[in-house]
N, C-alpha and C positions, 0 to 999 in steps of 0.2 A: 675478321675469322673469328669465330666462336668455339670455344671446346666445350665438350658435354660429358662431365667423369661420373661415376659411376660404380663405388667402391665398400666394399659390403665386408664383416667380419663377423663372426659369432664367437660374442668377449663375455656370454654368462647367458643361459635360459633361467625362468622364472615363470612357472614354479616345473622342474625339469629341463625341459630341453623343449619346451610347450610354447612360452611368449618372453616378451622382454620389457624388464622394471622400467618403469618412465623415468629415473632418475637416469636411468643410462642415456636415456633419450636426452634430459635435459643437461646432462653433460655434453652432450656433443653440441648442442646445442648452441652455448657458451660459448665454443671455441671456434662455431660455424661463424656467431655474431663477429666476433674479436676479427678475425680473418678478411672479413666483408671489409669491417671498418676501416682496415688495414688497404684496402681495394687489392687482397690478392684474390678475392674469389668477387665476382659479377653476380651470382646469389645462389640462393643453396632451398635445399627442403630436407632433413631430416624425418628420415621412418624407419618402419620393420618393416620384417618378413617374419613369421614367428618368431622363434627368438637369436631373426641377424638382425643386428644395426645397420643401417642401411645411408650412404654419404651422398646425396643427391648435388651437385656444383658443377655452374657455367666459370668459367675464366677465362683470358686470354694466353694462358700459358704454355699450351699446346700441350698436344701427346706426351706422356709417360714426364712428366715435369717433375722436378726433385721439391720443388719447394712444397705444389699442392699434395704429391705422395705424401712429403714428411711431414703437413697438416693432419692429413687420412692416419696417419698409423700417429702422430703425437694423440688425435685423438680416439684413434683401440686403446692404446694404453692407459689415459687417464680413466676411460670406462671400466677398463680391466680392472682395474683400482676400485672402485666402485662396487665394480661386481663383488671383488673377493671382501668388499666389508661387508657387503648383506651377502657372502654363504652363497652365491648363486653358485647355481652348477654349469660344469667346465668353462671356469673363469678363464679370457684368454687362450680359449682351445686353438683358435686361429693363430697366433700371433706364435709363428714358428721359432722369433729368432728376440733376443734382448737387445738385436740393436741394427738400427736403420741402414740402409747399406745403398742410399741414392733413388732407390724404386722399391715401390712396394711387391713388386712383382716378383713373382717366387718364396715371398715371406710369408702368405696361409690366407692373404685377404681378397676376395676375387673384382679384380677388374674389369672392368669395360668405358674405354673412351672413343669418342668422335669428334674430330676436325671438320668445321662447315665454314660455308660463309650463309650467314640466315637470309633463310627464301620470306617472301611478301607474305606469306603464311606458314609458320614453321610449326605443326602440331608434335609433338614426339612420344612417344609409348615407353614406362621405362618398367619393363617384367622383374619381377624379383620372386625365385622361390623357394621354397625350406626344404628340408629332407630329400633330395635329392642329386643330383649328377650333373657337370657340364654339361650331358649330352642332350640331357634334356629339352635344350630346344633345338634337333634337327629337323623334325618332322612338325612343328610350328612353321619353322624360316623354310621351308621345302613349301608346305602349301598357302605360306602368304606370296609366294614368290617366283613359283614355278605351277602350283598346281590352276585350271582354272576351274575346276569345279568348286575350290574355292575363293579364289580371287577374280571374278570376273571381270578385271580391269583389263588383266592378260589379255582378254579375246578384245574387248570391246573398245579400249582406249590404244589408239594408237601410239600414245609417247611413251608408252608400256613392250608394243610388240618386239622389241630389237630384245626383250629379255633382262636377265638381272646373270651374274657372274658371283659365283659361292667359292670362296676359298675356307679350305676344311682342313682341321689341322688332326696330323698322327698324333692322338698325346701320350701313348708310348713309346715312337721312335724320333720324336722332336722332328717333325718334317710336314711341309703342306701341299699343297693343290690346287691350285683353281680350274670350275667346271662354268662352265656355260651354259646356260640354259635358254633355249628348250634343247639346243643342238646335242648336249650329254647327259643330259639327265637319268637314263639307265646308267652308267657308268658312276655318275654320282650316286646314286641308291646304293651300290653294290656296297659304298664305304658308307656312309650317312647312316645307311639301317642297320650300322653298329654302333650304338653308341657310346655304347664305353669303351670305342677307342680310337672312334672319328669325333669328332665334332666338327659345328660347322662356326669360324671367328668370325667371320663379317661378310655380307653383302653389298654386290655396288650396281648401279644400272647402267647397262650398257644404250653407247657406247662413252657416254658420259664421264665411269669412271666415278660417278657421285657418290657417297656412301651411303649406305637405305637402311645398314642396320649392323650393331656390333656385340660380338657376347664374350663373356668371361670362360677360356677354356681352360682353367687350369685344375688337375686332377691333387689336391690336396694329398691324398696319402702316396701320391708321388713324390709332394716334396719331402714327404715327413719321413717315408719311407715306412711307415706304420699309418696303425686308424688313428685319427683323432676328430674323428667329423666328415661329412657328405661336404661336396665341394659347396654347395644351394647357388646356386647359377644366376649373376643378372644377365639382364637383353636389353641395350635399346634400340628403339626402332625409331625411325622417319616417317610418315605419313604423308598422304593424299600428294596432290599433282605427280611426278613421274614417277612415285612410288603409291603401291595401295592404301585403297582407304582405309578411314580408322575402325571401321567394320567389316573388311577385311583382315585387319592384322589381329583381329581380337577371334574372329572367327573361329580358327584353330583351335583351340579351347575349351567350344562348346563341345566336343569330347576328348574325356580324363584320357590321355592316351597313356599308357603303363610307362613306368620308369624306372629306375633302380633307387636307394636310396632307404626313406620309411626305419624301422626300427635299427638303432646299431649300420648303419647307412649300408644290411646285407639283405635285401629285399626288395622285390620289385611289389609296386602299387599303382596306384590313379593319381592324375594328377590332375588333384581338385581348384580350380578356380575361385577365389573367392571375395572379400573384400578386404580389407587390409584390418580392420576391425576383428575378422572372422577368422585370423591365418594364427591359430592357435592351434596347431598339429596335436590332440591329447590320447584320441585312439591309436596303440601299440603305438604313440609319439608319431601318429600320422593321420589320415595320410597324408602323403605330398602335396603341398601346398604351391598356389602359382598365383600373385596379386599383381595389379598394373596400376602404374600412375600414368596417368595424361598429362600433357602440359601442353600451353603455348607458350613458344618462344618470344618475347617481344625486348630487341636490344640486347637477347642474351641474358635479361629479367624472365625467371621462372612463372607462367601468370596458374596460378594451378596449387595443388593437382587436384585432378579430379579422379575419382576411385572406381575407375572403367569395369569392373565386375561387380561393383555394390550394381545389382541390374536381375532383377526377376530374371528377365528369357535368359540367365546363366542356372536358374532351378534344377531344368531338367541333367546337366551335366554334373550336379551334385549329388542326382540324384543316383545316376547310374554311375556315379565316382563312389560312393554307398554300397551298390549292387557289387560292384568289383571286390571294393575292396572286404565284403561281407563273402562274397565266395571263395578268394583269397585266402585268407586268417583260415580259415577249413583247414586250409593245408599244411597249418603250424611251420613244422622244421622242416618239409618237404617243398623240391623244386617242383614248379616253376615259383611257388613266391619265395623260399630262399634262394638267393645268385649262384649261378652253379662255382663251384668251389674255387676253378684261375679266378674268379670277382672274390674270393675271398681273404687272399692269398696275403692281405695288407690287414685282417681284422687281427681280432684272437684266435683263429683257426690254427695258425701255423701252432700255436701252444698247446692246440690238444694233438696234433700230430706229432709232436715231438713227446710228449707222454705217452702215445704210441707204439713208439721206437722201439724196434727189437717183439711187438707184440705179433709184427709179421712172419710168416713161414712158406716159404717157396709151394705151390700148388703141385 
């Protein structure tokens, strides 16, 4: 059994929230090389999406391993020290505690992990997003695993006819529910169509129960009790065979869906697919970006990555995203560009409302 872990954190932007200084990636690689040399990791890849540091690891420690999570925590702390010396913006903003408690979950960084038996051919796609929130994967996952207009394999591949199960998390009430597709897609859409509250955590093949996709669903502001940054989620998707083909997994991102995040985590904006080198959100700290690193797993080794959105066939998605961004920006501080008030409660908005206390009078 191999475990694939993707753990990310925003530990300092260069310049502002737009990108990542190469010294942070270099420091993370030093720690990873040492861990691999000691036998803790089978393989690793360090990358970024915007100003988020992304640690992609294969190992045999299982999901939720204290040793793996401690490694990631130590790397983020070491990189935070580098960020502070460089006076990078928001240094260590995702690190909500000074002490590791055995598992990185709930401490700020985002986590997606899956454990499985490696198949004869094991293509894996790792999606990473910046300037958005965990519910951003809802629509793409629905399209990949439940929409025949996106995934023709659901129609013509016999091994996919039984469908997939979706584990959906209520991130506000901390509970979960499992839906079977295609039978229950209408019930499921009632929930996952509200991504600010409900997020798809994982997808499994039916009836085998084989893991197909896992996302990070933690809400950073829920953990901190205040706004310290958007969740900038990650997603792992296995492909081919009994799962959607690589092209079917990528296809949902040809439409730049509207997501929450962007400037100060307080706006709606289009999710723009781009190459890793172009994930430098600068216009109004955006628009939100998504990148994808593709790997072939060979005995746990990460063969790759291939930069999956480094492809001119996504140019039209860029164009549409820029048009949508321009249209929304013209709304300035008005909804629907700005998030509704109930989504602003963890931003600086409460401070403004407190200032206005006593100014209201009955009608």
